[in-house]
KEKE-3310 file (N, C-alpha, C; in steps of 0.2 Angstrom, whole numbers, plus 5000, padded with zeros to 4 digits):
npx = (5004:5003:5010:5007:5010:5009:5023:5020:5011:5018:5026:5039:5054:5063:5081:5087:5101:5117:5128:5123:5115:5102:5095:5084:5074:5064:5055:5051:5048:5047:5048:5035:5028:5029:5041:5054:5067:5074:5075:5069:5073:5071:5083:5086:5096:5098:5104:5120:5120:5123:5125:5126:5143:5148:5148:5143:5138:5132:5130:5126:5116:5116:5108:5109:5097:5095:5104:5121:5137:5147:5154:5160:5174:5185:5196:5195:5186:5173:5167:5150:5135:5119:5112:5123:5128:5131:5140:5141:5152:5150:5155:5162:5167:5157:5149:5137:5139:5131:5136:5131:5120:5107:5095:5101:5097:5093:5091:5091:5096:5094:5099:5086:5087:5094)
npy = (4994:5011:5024:5041:5057:5073:5083:5091:5084:5075:5069:5078:5074:5079:5077:5071:5072:5071:5074:5081:5095:5105:5097:5089:5075:5069:5056:5051:5040:5023:5008:5008:5012:5002:5001:4991:4991:5003:5018:5034:5050:5067:5078:5091:5104:5117:5134:5135:5123:5104:5087:5071:5065:5051:5033:5019:5003:5004:5011:5028:5040:5057:5072:5089:5101:5114:5128:5128:5122:5110:5094:5084:5074:5060:5064:5077:5093:5094:5106:5109:5113:5119:5109:5100:5083:5069:5054:5043:5031:5014:5013:5025:5039:5053:5069:5082:5099:5115:5129:5140:5154:5151:5137:5121:5109:5092:5078:5061:5045:5028:5011:4999:4986:4985)
npz = (5000:4996:5004:5010:5016:5022:5028:5039:5046:5053:5068:5076:5084:5098:5101:5115:5123:5131:5123:5113:5105:5102:5092:5082:5076:5062:5058:5043:5034:5038:5048:5053:5042:5033:5026:5020:5016:5017:5028:5030:5035:5042:5048:5060:5065:5076:5075:5081:5086:5088:5082:5091:5092:5085:5080:5069:5064:5051:5035:5030:5020:5016:5013:5011:5014:5018:5025:5033:5039:5047:5045:5056:5057:5061:5054:5053:5050:5038:5027:5025:5015:5009:4997:4996:4995:5005:5009:5022:5027:5035:5052:5054:5063:5066:5066:5065:5064:5067:5060:5054:5051:5051:5053:5051:5040:5035:5024:5029:5026:5030:5032:5034:5040:5054)
capx = (5000:5006:5010:5007:5008:5013:5028:5017:5007:5022:5029:5046:5057:5070:5086:5089:5108:5122:5133:5119:5112:5097:5094:5078:5073:5057:5055:5047:5047:5051:5044:5027:5025:5030:5048:5058:5075:5077:5071:5070:5072:5074:5087:5086:5100:5097:5110:5125:5119:5127:5123:5131:5149:5146:5149:5138:5139:5128:5131:5120:5117:5113:5107:5108:5092:5096:5109:5128:5140:5153:5153:5166:5176:5192:5201:5194:5180:5172:5162:5144:5130:5113:5114:5128:5127:5136:5139:5145:5152:5150:5160:5166:5165:5155:5143:5136:5139:5128:5140:5128:5115:5100:5094:5104:5092:5096:5088:5095:5093:5098:5096:5081:5090:5100)
capy = (5000:5017:5029:5048:5061:5079:5083:5095:5080:5070:5072:5080:5072:5082:5072:5073:5068:5076:5076:5084:5102:5108:5093:5085:5071:5068:5050:5051:5033:5018:5002:5009:5014:4996:5001:4985:4992:5010:5023:5041:5055:5074:5080:5098:5107:5124:5138:5134:5116:5099:5081:5067:5062:5044:5029:5014:4998:5004:5017:5032:5045:5063:5078:5095:5104:5121:5130:5127:5119:5106:5087:5083:5067:5059:5067:5085:5096:5095:5111:5107:5118:5117:5106:5095:5076:5066:5047:5041:5023:5011:5013:5031:5044:5059:5073:5088:5105:5120:5135:5145:5159:5148:5130:5116:5104:5087:5071:5056:5038:5023:5004:4996:4980:4987)
capz = (5000:4996:5010:5008:5021:5022:5034:5045:5050:5057:5074:5076:5090:5100:5104:5122:5125:5134:5118:5107:5107:5097:5087:5081:5070:5060:5054:5037:5032:5042:5049:5053:5035:5029:5023:5021:5015:5019:5032:5028:5041:5042:5054:5060:5070:5077:5075:5086:5089:5085:5084:5094:5089:5085:5074:5069:5059:5045:5031:5028:5015:5018:5008:5015:5012:5021:5030:5032:5045:5046:5046:5060:5057:5064:5049:5053:5048:5031:5027:5021:5014:5005:4990:4997:4996:5009:5010:5028:5027:5041:5057:5053:5068:5063:5069:5061:5068:5063:5061:5050:5054:5051:5054:5047:5039:5030:5024:5031:5024:5033:5030:5039:5043:5058)
cpx = (5004:5005:5011:5005:5012:5017:5025:5013:5011:5026:5037:5048:5063:5074:5088:5095:5113:5127:5129:5116:5108:5096:5087:5078:5066:5058:5049:5044:5051:5047:5037:5024:5026:5036:5051:5065:5078:5072:5074:5068:5074:5077:5087:5091:5100:5104:5114:5124:5123:5124:5128:5137:5149:5148:5144:5140:5136:5130:5125:5121:5113:5113:5105:5103:5092:5101:5116:5131:5146:5151:5160:5167:5183:5197:5200:5187:5179:5166:5156:5139:5124:5115:5119:5125:5133:5135:5144:5146:5151:5156:5165:5163:5163:5150:5143:5136:5136:5132:5137:5123:5108:5100:5098:5099:5094:5091:5093:5092:5097:5095:5091:5083:5096:5100)
cpy = (5006:5021:5036:5052:5068:5080:5086:5090:5075:5073:5073:5078:5075:5076:5075:5069:5073:5078:5079:5091:5104:5104:5089:5081:5069:5061:5050:5045:5028:5012:5002:5010:5008:4996:4995:4986:4998:5014:5030:5046:5062:5075:5088:5100:5114:5127:5137:5127:5111:5092:5077:5065:5055:5040:5023:5009:4999:5011:5021:5037:5051:5068:5084:5100:5112:5122:5128:5125:5115:5099:5085:5075:5066:5062:5075:5087:5097:5100:5108:5113:5115:5115:5100:5088:5073:5058:5046:5033:5021:5012:5020:5036:5050:5062:5079:5094:5111:5126:5141:5150:5157:5140:5126:5110:5099:5081:5066:5049:5033:5016:5002:4990:4982:4981)
cpz = (5000:5002:5008:5014:5020:5029:5040:5049:5054:5063:5074:5083:5092:5103:5110:5124:5127:5128:5112:5109:5101:5091:5087:5075:5069:5056:5049:5035:5036:5043:5049:5047:5030:5025:5025:5020:5018:5024:5030:5034:5039:5049:5054:5066:5070:5077:5081:5089:5085:5087:5088:5090:5090:5079:5075:5064:5052:5041:5032:5023:5018:5013:5012:5011:5013:5025:5028:5039:5043:5048:5050:5059:5060:5060:5049:5052:5041:5031:5023:5021:5010:4998:4990:4998:5000:5010:5016:5028:5034:5046:5057:5059:5064:5067:5065:5066:5064:5065:5057:5054:5054:5053:5049:5046:5034:5030:5026:5030:5027:5031:5036:5043:5048:5064)
residu = (UNK:UNK:UNK:UNK:UNK:UNK:UNK:UNK:UNK:UNK:UNK:UNK:UNK:UNK:UNK:UNK:UNK:UNK:UNK:UNK:UNK:UNK:UNK:UNK:UNK:UNK:UNK:UNK:UNK:UNK:UNK:UNK:UNK:UNK:UNK:UNK:UNK:UNK:UNK:UNK:UNK:UNK:UNK:UNK:UNK:UNK:UNK:UNK:UNK:UNK:UNK:UNK:UNK:UNK:UNK:UNK:UNK:UNK:UNK:UNK:UNK:UNK:UNK:UNK:UNK:UNK:UNK:UNK:UNK:UNK:UNK:UNK:UNK:UNK:UNK:UNK:UNK:UNK:UNK:UNK:UNK:UNK:UNK:UNK:UNK:UNK:UNK:UNK:UNK:UNK:UNK:UNK:UNK:UNK:UNK:UNK:UNK:UNK:UNK:UNK:UNK:UNK:UNK:UNK:UNK:UNK:UNK:UNK:UNK:UNK:UNK:UNK:UNK:UNK)
# end
């Protein structure tokens, strides 16, 4: 069955963690919608905010919708901005830091078989 919904109808969830500031995730497509291979989410990071510095066993793909900042890795900081596409391989330490003057907003795709 096809799933269709406007993002304003989907609950945004704040990330409450000591190593994160001003981050929320909206799960657009996931298990509840019948996705078998991939989950799609929107991540928002407020001005001056950052996501947890972490790694995991799965890859993920990101597309920057709005804003600018950095992707922090073990090798340093990579500048990111609206229109950028990022592939993060499994087991790579990473986090996003919003260094811009507006919200940093990105699409995040992860495998469903975690």
